[in-house]
N, C-alpha and C positions, 0 to 999 in steps of 0.2 A: 504494500500499499505505499502511495506517495504521501510525502509530509510536506507542509507550508507552516513555517513558523513566523509570526508577526509581533513585533514589539512597537507600540505606538511611540515610544521615546527613541528609537534608534533612527534618526532622520538623516537622508543622504544629501539633501539640499531642497531649495524651492524649486519647483516646477516652472519654468517660465513658458506661457501661454503661446510664445512665439514658435515653439516646438512644432505647432500645428500649422505651419504658414505653407503657402502656395507658391506657383511660379507659373507665369504666362510668357510665352516667347512667339514671335512672328513665325510660326512653323506650321505648316500643314493647315488644320481648320481649328487651331487654338484661339486665336484672335477673330479672324473673319469666317463666320459660320458657326464659331464656338459662343464666345462672350459678346460679340458683336455682331451683326446681322443687320444692316440697314435696309429698310422696306418690307422687313418681315412682319406679317401679322402678329408674330410672338414678341416683337421688340417694342420697348417704349419709344418716345419722341427722340431720345438720344442714340438709337441704334442699339441699345444694350437689351439681350435675350433676357426676358422677365422670368421666363422657366428656369433659365441656368442660374440667374441671380438667386432664386428661390433655394435651388439645390445647393448654391455656394453657402448661403446663410445657414443651412442645416449643418454644415462644416465647422461654422464658427472661426472661419480663416481670419486670424488676427493680423498677418502680415503678408503683403504679396509682392513678388520679386519680379521685376520687368526691365528691359525688353528681351533680355537673353542672359545666357545662352550664346550658342555660337553665333547667332544673328547679330549680336550687339557689337562684335568685332569688326563689323563694316557698316554699322549704323550711325547715321549723323542725324542728332536728335533735332536740329533746327529745320530739317526736311517735313517735320512731322508736327509743326504749329503754324498758326496763321489760318486764312481761309482755306478751307478743305480743298476746293476746286483749283486752287492754285499750287497746291502741294506737287511735288515732282514725283512721277513713278519711277522707281529704280530697279534696276537690275540686282537681285540680292543673291550673293556669291555662297553663303553658308549652306543653304539648302536649295540652290539653284532654283530659285522661283522670281516673281516680280513683285515688288512691295510698292502698293499704292500710297502708303503715309496717310491714309484716311483715319487711322486711330495712332494717335500720337500722345505726347505729354500730357496735355492738357484733358484728353478723353480717359486717359489711364487714371489721372488725378480725379476727375469726376467719378470715375468707377469705383476708386477706392473711398471717395467720400460716400456714396449713396450705399456702399456695403458697410461703411465703418471699419475700413481695413486700412492697416498702415502701410504707405508704399515704401518700396526698398528698390531702389535703383541701381543698375549696374552700368558703368562707364564704359566707352569704346577705348580701349588701350591696344588696339589692332590698327586700323586706319585712322583713328582719331587721335587728336592733339590735346595737351594739357590744358591750353587755352579754351578749346571746345569742351572739356569737362568742367573747369572752373566756370564758364559762362552758364553752364546747365545748372550749376549749383545756384548761381546769381539768379537766373530766372525762374527756379522754383523757390528759392528763400529770401532772395533779396527784397529788402525794405527801404532802400534809399533811392535817391532822384538818379538811378543809373540807366544806362542803356537796356541791358536785358530785363531788369526788374520793371521798366516803364513798357517794354515790348510784352512783358505777362499782362500788364495792367491793360495796354491797348488791345490785347485778344481777348479781354473780357473777364479777368481774373484779377481783381484788385489786391485781395489778400494773398500773402505767401503761402505756398504749400507747405512749408516747414518739414521737407524730407528729412529725416533723421539719419537714415542708413544708406550708404553708399559702398557699391562694390568697386573695387580697382581691378578691373578687366574679369575676363571670363576664360577659363581653361587656357590660360597663355603659354602653358607647359606643352600643348598638344601641336603636333606638325599640322593637324587638320584646322588650325585657327589661324585666321588673318592676323598677322603681326606675331606669330610664334617666336618666343624668346628663350634663352637660357636662363635658369634661375638668378644668376648672377645679373644677366642685364635687365630682367625683370625688376630687380629689386631696385636697381638705380633708377628705372624709369618709373617705378611705382612711388618712390619716394618724392621725386618731382612732382607726381601728379597729386600726390597727398598734400604737399606743402601748399601749392595753389588753391587747391580746395579747401583746406582748413584755414587758411588765410582768408577766404571767401566769407567762410561761416565757421567759427570754431567750435560750434555746437554739433557739428555733424559727426557720426561715427562711422569709420572705414572698415571694409571687410576686405582684407589680404586675400589673393588667389591662391588656395592651396591644391594639392593634388589629391592622393588617396589617404594621405596622412601619415605614412611610413616610409616615404622615399627620400631620395638625396634632394629633391626640389624642395620638399617641407622643410628639411633642416636649413637649407640656404636662405628661404625665403623668410622662416620664423626669425633666424636670428638677425637677418638684415631690416625686416619690416616692423618688428617688435615695437619699437620706440613711437611708431606712427598708427598702428592698427588698433582697433577695439575687439574685431572678431578675426578669426582666421576660419575660411571656408574649406570643406571638404566635400568632394562628390563621389557617389558611389550609387553603381546600378550591379544588380544581381539578377539571377532568374536562370530558371532550368525546366525542363519538360519533366524530369525526374522530381517527383514529390520531394523528396528528403533532402536532395541537393538544393531544392528551391527554399525550403523553410530553415535550412541550416546554414546558408551562405550569409545571411545577416550577420552572423557572427563577426563577420569583415568589419562590419561598422564598428564594434565593440573593440577591435584591434586598433582600428584606425583612430578612434577616438582617445584611447591609452597612448598612443605613440605619440599623437599630436600634442595632448596635455604634457606630457613628459618634455617635448621639445620646447613648448612655451614657458613651462616654469623653470626651465634650465636657462632660456634667453631671459628671463624676467631677473631671475637671481643673479647672473653674471653680470648683466647690464643695469642692474638696481631701477628697474622699471617698476613704478609704482602702481599705475592703472592696471585693471584686470584684463586680460585677454581671453575671450570667450569662444567657443566652436560654433560657427554656423554650417550645419550640414545642408548648404542651400540647393542643392540637387540631390535627391535620392529617390528610388523607386524600384520595382521589380520591371524589369524591362529586357527581354531577349528575342521575341519573336518576329517585330516589324522594326528594322534598323535601317532602312533605306529611305531616301526622300521620296521615292516614288510610292512607297506605302504611307507616308505621311505619319508613320510612326503611331498607326491608330491601333494599337494593341488590344485585345480582347482578353479580359482577366477572368480567371478561375478562381475557386475556393482556395486552391493551394496558395495562390498569390495574396489572397486576402489575409490568409494566416501568418504569410512572410511580413506583410505591411504591420501585423502586430508586434511581430518582433522585433521588428525595426523600432516601433514607437516604444516597446518596451525598454529597448536599448538606451533610447534618448531619455527617458524618464530614469532609469539606473544611473546614468551620467548627467543628472539634473543640476550637479554643482559646477559644471563645465559647459554643457550643450545649452546654449540660451536662444538658440534659432535653429529651426529646420524647416526646408521648403519642398515639399512634394513636387517633383517633376512630373506631369504639369497639371494644369486643372480642369481643362475640358479637351476632349477628342483626342489630344496626343499624348499618348501613354498616361491616360487620365481618369478619374472615377466617374466623371460625367461624360456622357456620350450623346451627341445631339444628331439630328436631322431636321431638314426644313418644316417638318411637322411636329417635332417634340424631342423628348430625350428619355434615356432610361438611365438608371444609376448602375454601374457596374459593381462587381463583387468588392472591390477595394474600398467602395465609398463607405460601406458599413463599419468598419474598424475605425475608420478615420473620424466618422460622426460620433461613434460610439466613445473613443477615447476622448474627444473635445468635449463631449457632454458630460464624462463621469469621471476624468482624472481629477483628482483634488490638488491642494496647493503643495503639500510635502511628500516627497518621496521619501519610503522607508525602505531600511536594509533587512528585506526579507530573506529568510532561509528557506532552501527548497532542495528537497531529496525525493527525486523521482528517477524512474528507470532510464537509463541512458542507452545511447545508441552511437556506435561508430560507423563512420561513412567509408564504405568501401571505395576504392580507387575508380571501380567502374561506373560509380553513383556520382561521383564528384564532374557532374559536366556544366560547363559554363561556356557561352559564346565569348564571354570576357577574358578568358584564360586565367581566371582566378584559381588560386590553389587554397583551399579551406579546410581539407579533410584532417589536416594535423592539428587544427584547433580544437577539435572533438577529443573524447566523445561527448556527446550533445546531450542534455538532458531534454526527454520528451515533453516535460511541461516547462514552458517559459514564463516566468511570474515576475509581475511588479506589484507594488503595494503604494498606494497614496492615502494620505488623510488630511481633512481641512484644518485650518488654524486651530479652531477651538477644540479638535479631538473629538468630534460629534458624528462625522462621517467617516467610514474607511471603505476603501474600494481595492479589490483584487483583481488585477487583469491576468486571466490565463490562455496561454495558447496551448491546446493539446495537439502535438503535431504527428502523433500516431495515427496513421491513416486508418488503422483497423480497429482499435481497441480503446473503450472508454477506461478512464483512470480514476480509481476510488481513492481519495484524496483525504488527509486528517488535516484540518487547519487549526492550528493552535495558537492561541493568544497568550501574551506574556503574564496576563492577569485576568481575572475572572472580571467579565465585562457583561453588562445588560443590553443586549439587542433588541430594539423596539420595532425595528422593519428590516427585512430582508429580501431584496430583490436581485434576481438573475437576468442577465441580458446577454443572448447567445446569438452569434453569427455562425451559419453552418449550412448544409446543404446536403443532397443526396451523395455526392462523391467529390473526390479532391478536385477532379477535373470538371465540376459543376460550373456552368457560367449562366449570366443573365444576358438578355437580348432584348430587342423590341417587342418581340412576339411574347417572351416568357421573361418577365421582368423581376419576378421575385423567386427565383430558382434558389438563390443564395439571398438571404436577409436577416435581420435582426430580429429576433424575438423576445419579447419581455415576459416574465412569469415572476408574480409576487408570491413568496414562499412563507410558510408560517415562520414567524419570528420565535427564535427558542429560549428568549428570555436571557436570564442569567446563566452564561456559560463560560467556559474558558477553552474547551474544545468542540469544534463541530466537525460534520463530514459532508462532502459534496463529491459527487462522481463526474467528471468532465466528459463528456461524450468524445467519440473519435472525430478527428479533423474538426476541431471547434475552437472557436475564440469565446470565452465567458468572460464577463465584468460581472463581479459579485459585489453590490452595494449594500453595506451594512449601516444602519442608523443606530447610534450608540446614545444610551440614556446619560 
């Protein structure tokens, strides 16, 4: 029998709501035909899809990264402001398309305002210049009588947008990126960008461009940029048609966070840097099926993928002391939880864990003890189109668990992913001291098989079910059986 031990006093850190963030890029149908579809009967007068906005509200997305992604390394933001009909149509080289520029800075800021989402902008460090980046900060945040601030006012936006988070380029380490640099050259260039952007608005927070967290790039960039940045980004995509390879691969996120945190703390110590530097996992997802521009990256997600998403979220919660932002890539259509057509939308399997965690995760992450059956990953099961090696991280516990509580200690939640594709796991949950439980609710994401998926015709094959259970009263130990291939959130209201 599996065991979970929870001590309400053993805090790991405060959970930052920004770990439930999103990301939208000018790629495929993410923007055009996704969040923005002019002339559609489903859109409002600004062109925003109302059904998509309702689905995004369900995710309680706190922060949204834009405009890329690979797209940003060739994007000149000034092409996307001013009268829409006068904006230039540009050849877009990252995804081999044409960019109309009908959705630009002001449209994105309005989208964030309507949804109550905080904007996070990534600047062009590929074909862009530091003056262009500095001007963007002034356009968004400037309050004085200056050219770019006045141009924002002229475009109908008197008040500044006060954009707090700014990324210093995207995946500059990659040869596929416009403006690809060595880590040493990136540090030199990023420092100069950082200087003029901070001098324009000292209140902004900068995100340095990291790789996977454990590479030589990460060491050089963290050491060089530590005095200038507030966050260090990591990107990770995993995925496999083999279920166990799929749900165990997010263990790489745990390794990446630990490695980056060690490099960050070493740099802060040796350089006597007083300000904290957090990790922003600003691109992450399960992604392995549709990887070409022609496919528009329109991945169709299974229950197995939803369970992997749960493991990612558990990882961010376990590292809540250092992971203060995470942005699922992406929000709509492109490797996304929301999938649209001109007539409507359906929610992919991965939507449900994202919504459930956003709704039920409490403020304080707890250091939960888990003892469940373990599984080693055989070499032939370790399948990844990304060339990742992660079997040696195992063996892996079949139950992946996090616990959170509210500040007052009145609500306790347990998030449990049973990665076993065949068997339910009976589990003893032991509290550190006798506690009176007045309400007991279980939320479960599940489906018939690990390869079950949703579609326009069958929209709820995988869904979240809620069950109100009998409150056990004053107890120290309770039992729960977690079904095969399931994600369960237990919510306990405490006296």
